[in-house]
C-alpha positions, 0 to 999 in steps of 0.5 A: 477538517484536517488531513493527516499524511503519514510517511514511513521513511528509511535513509531517504533524507534527500527525498523528504523535502520534496514531500514537504514542499508538495504539502506547502502548496496545498490549500486546506483548513489544516494539515498534519504530517507524521514522519516515522523514521524506521531506524535510519542512520542519515540526516533525517532527524536534523532535516525534520527538526528544521522543517518543524521550525519553519512549517506553517502546519503541524509536523510530528517526527518520530523514530522507531527501531528498524521494524519495516514499513507496516509497523512504521505506518501503524505507528503513524496511524496510532498518532494521527488526529486528522479526519482523513488519513493518507499514507504516502511513500517518501519518494512520492509527492502531491500535485499542487492544490489537490487538497482542495478537491479532497476537502470538497469530496470529503463533504460528500461522504463525511456523514455517510458511515458506509463510505470510509475512503476517497480514491484518486489516480496517480501520475508518473514524474512526467505527468502520465497517468500511472496504470488505468484510470477509473471507468467512471468520473465518480463512483461508489464501490469497493476495492474488490469490485471496482479495482480487482474485478475490473482490472484497474491496475496501477497504484492509486492514492486513497484518503481514509477516514480515521474514525472508520479505521479506528472503529474496525481497528484496521491497520497494516498487517505486521509480522516478524519478517521483513520484506513481502509485497502488497501491504497497501493492497491488503490494507485496502481490501481490509477496508473493503470488507467493511466499507465502500470507497468514493472513486474520483477520476482525478490525479492527486499524487506523483509516484516515483518508482526508484531503482531500490523501491518495492515496485521494481524489486517485487520478486526479491521482496516477495521471496524475502518474506514468503509468509507475508507475501502469502497473506497478500495472495490469500487475501485475493481468494475472497469470494467477492472476486471473480473465479478467474482472478481467484484461480490466478492468485490461488496458483501464486498462493500455492507456489509461495507456500511451497517455497516457504515449506508450508503445507497447504491442504484442502481442509484449509480452504473455504468455501467449497469453490476455493477447494476446487480452485486449489485442486486446479492450482496444485500442479501449476503452483508446484511448478511455479514454486519450484521455479521460485526456489531457483532464486534462493540466495540470489539478489536482483541487479537491474532486470536480471538475478545474480548470485549474491557476492560472498 
């Protein structure tokens, strides 16, 4: 089998070698690493040319006009040829020899068309589990039931069958605006609309949340592209989610639509339960949206918002 790792990058040449070195120590039949440069201006092309010459596995380096992570990931998905796909940020890296576990687990789901992915835990650079571990050592479920309803928070690492993605034409959500949040989560929920996932309570990836990353700057990213963020919140209104969770996201959905100046009417809500939730969320959503309006024209610095310099 072949595992394809897709990395979207932008001016982070200094981090890519660590991803590469984490792939070197894996033990698998085949690895394909696709690096999509989102129009950066650093030394990434020179580094990748050198890595392509020395790598014992296949590397495909491509550049695109600066268009954001979703389009870069989709570019990689369109090029991928592996059996399993894993999207990894350029500031992450795999733990040693974990692909052996992935290959072993893949054999369990290879011929099961109802299961499209394998989900694992991640750790921080000190080796501590990021977020919550799964409640069972091994379980077959989906992102709605196993992750959101059970409140298993924190970034996880998923390997997804390429054939399953292509069968349903599943890709990252793109629009013209940059920024936004939750692209990975929306993608996992799109997968969960059609397939189950095998969850394995084992860490395989180290997450390194840098000061300029999305995780630490979520509000700035969210408000930069409110309509993309709105899609993230709207996806959490799925009827497979508990009412209490849908209410929380309905408030956020109302708030971001108010921030974006977009009307939100009861007629837009299906099913009936979501119409009732919108009524409950109306006032809290307006208040939250008004609060977010205070951040217009500002940037984040550390943990405080400051007015951008002119």
